[in-house]
C-alpha positions in Angstrom: 108.7 98.9 110.7 110.7 98.1 107.5 113.8 100.4 107.1 115.2 98.8 103.9 113.5 96.2 101.4 114.4 92.6 103.1 115.6 91.9 99.7 119.3 91.4 98.2 119.0 93.4 94.8 123.1 92.8 93.9 121.8 88.9 94.1 118.9 89.5 91.6 121.2 91.3 89.2 123.9 88.4 89.1 121.0 86.1 88.8 122.0 84.2 85.3 119.7 84.8 82.3 116.4 83.3 81.6 114.1 83.5 78.8 112.6 87.0 78.8 109.1 87.8 78.1 108.1 90.1 75.8 108.4 93.4 75.9 105.0 94.8 76.0 104.6 92.8 79.0 107.2 94.1 80.8 105.6 97.2 81.9 102.8 95.4 83.4 105.9 93.1 85.3 107.1 96.0 86.9 103.2 97.7 88.1 102.2 94.6 89.2 105.7 93.9 91.3 105.6 97.6 92.4 102.2 97.3 93.6 102.2 93.8 95.3 105.9 94.8 96.9 103.9 97.9 98.3 101.3 95.9 99.9 104.3 94.8 102.0 106.0 97.8 102.4 102.8 100.6 103.3 101.3 97.8 105.5 104.7 98.2 107.9 104.2 101.9 108.6 100.4 102.7 108.0 99.8 100.8 110.9 101.7 102.8 112.7 99.6 106.0 112.3 96.3 103.5 113.4 98.0 102.4 116.8 96.7 105.3 119.0 93.2 105.0 117.4 93.4 100.9 118.2 94.5 101.7 122.1 91.6 103.5 122.2 88.6 101.3 120.8 90.8 97.8 122.6 91.5 99.6 125.7 95.4 97.5 125.1 98.3 98.1 126.8 101.3 99.1 125.7 102.5 95.3 124.8 99.8 94.6 123.2 100.5 97.7 120.6 104.0 96.4 120.3 102.6 92.6 119.2 100.6 94.4 116.6 103.4 95.5 115.1 105.9 92.6 116.1 103.6 89.5 114.9 104.0 91.1 111.5 107.4 92.1 111.3 108.4 88.9 113.3 107.0 86.1 110.7 107.9 88.6 107.4 111.7 88.6 108.4 111.8 85.0 109.5 110.1 83.2 106.2 111.6 85.7 103.1 114.0 82.8 102.7 111.4 80.3 102.5 109.2 82.0 100.4 111.8 83.0 98.0 113.0 79.3 97.8 109.2 78.1 97.2 108.9 80.5 94.1 111.9 78.8 92.6 110.7 75.9 92.6 107.3 75.5 92.7 106.8 78.5 90.3 107.4 82.7 90.7 104.0 83.3 89.9 102.3 80.9 91.6 103.7 81.6 94.7 103.7 85.6 94.7 99.7 85.2 93.8 99.5 82.7 97.0 101.1 85.6 98.8 98.7 88.2 97.1 95.9 86.2 98.5 96.8 85.4 102.1 97.4 88.5 102.5 94.5 90.0 101.7 92.5 87.8 103.6 94.2 88.6 106.4 94.1 92.5 105.8 89.9 91.8 105.6 90.3 90.1 108.7 92.7 92.6 110.5 89.4 95.5 109.5 87.0 93.4 111.0 88.9 92.3 114.5 86.8 92.1 117.4 89.9 91.9 119.5 93.7 92.8 120.3 94.5 88.9 120.1 92.3 88.4 116.9 94.1 91.6 115.0 97.8 89.9 116.7 96.8 86.7 114.7 95.6 87.9 111.6 99.0 90.7 111.6 100.9 87.4 111.8 98.9 85.5 109.1 99.6 89.2 106.8 103.5 88.5 107.8 103.4 85.3 106.3 101.8 86.6 103.2 104.6 89.4 103.0 107.3 86.6 103.0 105.6 84.8 99.8 105.6 87.6 97.9 108.1 90.3 99.0 111.3 88.1 97.5 108.9 87.2 94.6 108.6 90.6 93.2 112.2 90.7 92.7 112.6 87.4 91.2 110.2 88.0 88.6 111.4 90.8 87.6 114.8 89.5 87.1 112.9 86.5 85.5 110.8 88.7 83.3 113.6 91.5 82.3 116.7 90.3 79.9 120.1 91.3 81.7 121.1 94.6 80.1 117.4 96.0 81.2 117.3 94.3 84.5 119.4 97.0 86.7 117.2 99.7 85.3 114.0 98.0 86.3 115.0 97.4 89.2 116.1 100.6 90.7 112.2 102.1 88.7 111.2 99.1 91.8 112.9 100.4 93.9 112.4 104.1 94.0 108.4 103.5 93.6 108.3 101.1 96.7 109.9 103.7 98.2 107.6 106.5 97.5 104.6 104.1 98.3 106.5 103.5 101.6 106.6 107.2 102.8 103.0 107.2 101.0 101.3 105.4 104.2 101.7 107.4 106.7 99.9 109.9 104.9 97.6 107.5 103.6 96.4 106.1 107.1 96.0 109.5 109.0 93.7 110.2 105.9 91.7 107.0 106.6 91.7 107.1 109.9 90.4 110.9 110.3 87.5 110.4 108.0 86.7 107.1 108.5 88.4 104.3 111.0 91.7 102.6 111.8 89.7 99.7 109.9 90.1 101.2 106.5 94.0 101.1 107.0 93.5 97.2 106.3 90.8 97.2 103.8 92.3 99.5 101.6 94.8 96.9 100.4 91.8 95.0 99.4 91.0 96.7 95.9 94.6 96.9 95.3 95.5 93.2 95.7 92.7 92.6 93.1 94.1 94.9 90.7 97.1 92.7 91.2 95.6 89.5 90.7 94.2 90.9 87.7 97.4 91.9 86.2 99.6 89.0 87.4 97.3 86.6 85.6 96.8 88.5 82.5 100.2 90.2 82.0 102.9 88.0 83.9 104.3 85.0 82.8 105.1 81.8 85.0 108.8 81.3 85.8 111.0 79.5 88.0 114.6 78.4 88.6 115.1 74.7 86.7 118.5 74.4 88.5 117.0 75.0 91.8 117.3 71.6 93.8 116.8 70.1 97.0 113.9 70.5 100.0 112.7 73.0 101.3 114.5 73.7 104.7 111.7 74.1 107.3 113.2 72.9 109.8 115.4 75.9 109.7 112.8 78.4 108.6 111.1 77.0 112.4 114.2 77.1 114.3 114.4 80.5 113.1 110.4 81.7 114.1 110.9 80.2 117.1 114.3 81.8 117.8 113.2 85.3 116.5 109.5 84.7 118.5 111.4 84.3 121.9 113.8 86.9 121.6 111.1 89.5 120.4 108.6 87.9 123.4 111.2 88.5 126.4 111.4 92.3 125.2 108.2 93.1 124.6 106.5 91.7 127.8 109.8 92.2 130.1 108.3 96.0 130.5 104.9 94.5 131.7 106.6 90.9 133.3 109.9 92.4 134.2 113.1 90.3 133.8 113.0 88.1 136.5 110.0 86.5 135.5 110.6 82.9 134.2 108.3 83.5 131.2 110.7 86.2 130.4 114.5 84.6 130.5 112.7 81.4 129.8 111.9 82.8 126.4 115.2 84.4 125.8 117.2 81.4 126.3 114.8 79.3 124.6 115.0 81.7 120.8 118.6 81.5 121.6 118.9 78.0 121.8 117.0 77.6 118.3 118.9 80.1 117.0 122.1 78.4 117.8 120.5 75.1 116.9 119.8 76.4 113.4 123.4 77.2 113.0 125.0 74.6 114.1 122.7 73.1 111.1 124.0 75.7 108.8 127.5 75.3 110.0 127.7 78.7 111.3 130.9 79.0 114.1 130.2 80.0 117.4 131.6 83.1 117.6 129.5 84.7 114.8 126.6 83.2 116.1 127.1 84.8 119.7 128.0 87.8 117.8 125.3 87.7 115.5 122.6 86.7 118.3 123.7 89.7 120.9 123.9 91.9 117.5 120.4 91.6 116.5 119.0 91.7 121.3 121.0 95.0 121.1 119.4 96.3 118.0 116.0 94.9 118.6 115.7 96.0 122.0 116.6 99.6 120.8 113.7 100.0 118.0 111.0 97.7 120.9 111.8 101.1 123.2 111.4 103.5 120.1 108.3 102.3 119.3 107.1 102.3 123.0 107.9 105.9 123.2 106.5 106.8 119.8 103.0 105.0 121.0 103.7 106.9 124.6 104.1 110.2 122.5 100.9 109.7 119.9 98.9 109.0 123.3 100.2 112.4 124.8 98.6 114.2 121.7 95.3 113.1 122.3 95.1 113.3 125.8 95.7 116.3 128.3 99.4 115.5 129.1 102.0 118.0 130.7 104.4 119.4 127.8 107.2 118.6 131.0 106.1 114.9 130.1 105.9 115.6 126.0 109.3 116.8 125.8 111.0 114.2 128.1 109.3 111.7 125.8 110.7 113.9 122.8 114.8 114.2 124.2 114.6 109.8 125.0 113.3 109.3 121.4 115.8 111.9 119.7 118.4 109.7 121.7 117.2 106.4 121.0 116.8 107.3 117.2 120.5 108.1 117.2 121.9 105.0 119.4 119.8 103.2 116.6 122.0 104.7 113.9 119.7 107.7 112.6 120.1 111.4 112.4 119.2 113.4 115.3 115.6 114.8 114.5 115.4 118.9 115.0 111.6 118.1 115.6 109.1 116.1 115.8 105.3 116.1 114.5 
C-alpha cells in the first residue's frame, strides 16, 4: 500500500519558475494530473480488496498473493527517481503519456491474466508505468502554474488524490461484488483514455533546460536489485524458511547491491546500515500486516472459528501499532 504520496511537494514548491501555461488551461492541467496519478494511488489500494477472490480463483498461496502486491510497489519505489529525471530531460508530457500508456496496457494484461505468475509480471509492469506518471504529475503542475498559484494547485492535487485513494477499496469492492476481480483492473482503461485526451488537448510540453548529465540507470538497477533481494527474502521466508540458501542468499545479495549503490553515491557506511536495517524492519512489519490481513479476508469467506478470527484481529492490531499507526478499535 502507499501510505503517502511518493513525491516531495516541498521540492516542487521551491523549483525555479518556468513559463506557466495559459490561465484557461490550468484547470485542465489539474484534472489531468489528478486523474493520472490517481490511477497509481487507487491501484495500490483496490487490489487489496480483490486478494481473496484472486486466491480462490487461482488457488494461490499467501506468498503468491503477497507478490501481487509487492511486485507493483517494488518497481514503483525503485524507479521513481528515474521517472522524474526522464521527464526533466525528455519532456514531462511525453514521459507522463508513456507512463499512462504503459500503465493502461499492464492493467489490461492484469485483467486478462490466466495465472498468478502472469498477473505478478503484469503488476510489475504496472509499477514501471506508475513510476513514470506519479513524479510527472507534480512536475507538470510546477511547470504550468506560476509560483504564487503553485501552492494552491498542489494542495488541490493532494486533496483530490487522497479522496480517490480512499475510494479505491469502495470501488474495488463494488466491482468484485457485481462483476469480477478482473474489473478492478479494467476500470483503469477508460480513465487512461480520458487522461490521454486531456493531456494532448490542453497540457503543454515542458522540460528542465538546466537538467544535465545522463540518467543513472546503473543506480536504478542496483536499487531495484537491492530492494528486490530484500523483498524476496522477507516474502519467501514464510514458505522456504530462513535456513534456505535462496532466502539468506537473496537478502545478502540485496544488501550488497544497496551497499554498492550507496558507495557510488558517496553515502557513509553507518548511514547505509541504519537505512537498510530500518527498511528491513519496517518492511517485515508491513509484510506481516498484509499476511494477516489476507488471512482475515479468507476467514470471512470460510467457516472458520470465531476464536481464530479474534486472534488474527489482535495480531493485526499489534502490528499496526508497531508500524506507527493508531490502535484500531474495530476491524471491518
